[in-house]
C-alpha positions, 0 to 999 in steps of 0.5 A, a space after each residue: 682971856 675973859 669969856 663973853 657969854 652968848 647972852 651978852 652977844 644977843 644984847 649988843 647991836 650988830 656992829 658991836 656983835 661983830 667986833 666982840 665976836 671977832 675979838 673972841 675968835 682972835 683969842 680962841 683958836 679952834 685948830 690943834 695946838 703945835 708945840 714941842 713933843 713931850 716924848 721922843 719922836 720914835 715913840 710917836 705915831 706918824 700920819 702920812 697924807 697927800 696934800 694938794 693946795 692952791 696956796 703960794 709957797 711961803 718965805 717964812 721959816 717953818 711954813 710950807 705955804 702962805 695964805 696967798 693965792 698961788 698960780 698952780 695946784 701943788 702936791 706934797 706928801 706930808 707927814 705929821 708926827 703925833 703923840 702915841 695915844 689920842 690925847 686932846 691935852 697933848 699937842 700934835 708935834 711935827 710936820 715934814 713934807 716932800 714934793 711929789 715929782 710925777 702923777 705916777 708917784 701920786 698914784 703909787 702913794 694912793 695905792 700904798 695908803 688906801 688899804 685893801 678897800 681902796 678908800 680915800 678920805 679927802 678933808 677940806 678945811 674952813 675959814 681962818 686956817 693955815 696950811 699947817 693947821 689944816 694938816 694937823 686937823 686931818 691928822 687928828 681926825 685920822 689918828 683919833 678915828 683910827 681911819 683906814 683910808 688914804 688921807 688927802 688934804 685940799 688946802 685953799 688960800 686962807 690967810 688964817 686971820 679973823 679979819 680976812 673973812 671976805 678974802 677967804 671967801 673969795 679964795 674959796 671961790 678962786 679954788 673951785 676949779 682946783 677942787 673939782 679937778 682933784 675930785 674928778 682925779 680921785 673918782 676916776 683913779 683905777 686904785 680908788 673904789 670909795 671916796 669920803 669927803 669931810 669939809 669944815 665951815 667955809 670949806 663946805 661951800 667950796 666942796 658942794 660947789 665943786 661937786 655941783 660942777 662935777 655933777 654938771 660935767 658928768 651928769 651926776 656925782 660919780 658913784 664912788 664918791 659915797 659920803 659927803 660930811 659937812 661939819 658946821 657948814 658956812 653955806 647960805 641955806 638958799 644957796 645949798 638948796 640950789 647946789 643940791 638940786 643942781 647936782 641932779 638925782 645922782 648924789 652921794 649921801 650927805 651928813 650935816 653936822 649942825 649946832 644952834 650954838 655956833 657963834 662963828 656962824 652967828 657972825 657969818 649970818 650977820 655978815 651975810 644979810 641975816 640969811 641962815 647958815 646950814 650949820 647954824 640952825 636946829 635941823 633935828 625937827 626935820 630929820 625924817 624929811 631930810 632922811 627922805 632926801 638922803 641927808 642925815 643930821 648930827 646935832 652937836 648943840 649939847 656937846 661939851 667942846 674945847 672950842 668956846 665958839 662951838 664951831 669945831 665940835 665935830 673934831 672935839 667929840 670922840 663919838 662923832 669922830 668914831 661915827 665919821 670913821 664908820 662912814 669912811 669904812 662904808 658902814 651905815 651912814 645914819 648917825 642914830 646913836 649920836 642923835 640919841 646921845 645928843 638928845 639925852 645930853 640936851 635934856 640933862 644940860 640944856 633947855 630944849 631949843 624952840 623949833 626954828 623955821 625950816 631952811 629953804 631946802 625944805 621950806 613948805 609952800 614952794 610949789 611945784 618942787 623942782 625935785 619932783 619935776 623931771 630934769 628935762 621939764 624943769 626949764 618949762 614955763 608953768 603958770 607964768 613961772 619957771 621952777 627954781 
């Protein structure tokens, strides 16, 4: 496959940009490969996970669920067999699944797999991802990070096709209530003390929307949901600002993994009327301001990734995966070491990007700031305006 440079994209008109990038997307899958094992299964590691999905069961051989929307939330125990050592050149190998028969079975599984700290890692995949690839990605993160937590996957109905962007977006919308229910069940479970959520791409919008709904129902996000990590979030910056504010002051720590070289989010921005995506802008000039809001930033612009689109950098970088593992383990969520490494790599390999206008979340000139107004006062008229 010939590689189309970023400069070539910029020279094209928007329609050509969309077609060219869609073709590039079609030829460069960011999901882990799945091929026959190179070593006996008995020598490989097993990663077990709880998988909840709103997908319709598949009639295709070897596929558990399709990309179509189901009428229920299905729960399965999924086992992914992986190579014995983390090796990005060797594919993940095998998937088996068994249906949970009762809520008691689910609770018992979580209790067995959440380790002594009673931790859960919930992963929400993004656009253009099959159920199988979502399970492979979570297994890779758990394996490479050696994460000691009960892995849980929320798999929503993505058709796994590059021309199904709008269908996938509506499917994420369709799945909001299901993810909200899953988050509430995890936060209220007696065997769960700590929940970390990692959401990729379009799954970031779905996750933040579900957390917003939970916060409105519970007067804030439950305290044991401590970390939310949004990797390459495909979220309109104005929408994220509203979601974040409407959660109220009881919010988890947010980490935004962003890159100003993310070509997939370039296309999403074009499809969305030119509005910036949270994961596609250079947020590093605003780290201090965001930190005051309990939001950390990991800039992946300078990371060498196996994904030519720069949209799956978070999973391709061992340093970032280790940072995610530290956050799951309850350690310092501020990724200072990654900032230093990324900045150093940028100075060696890339020309420093020019600062961009800050996203709407921190845009100056919006006065009064809703964050500074007590919630009970936010709906009052002041100077002919109601804060929004």
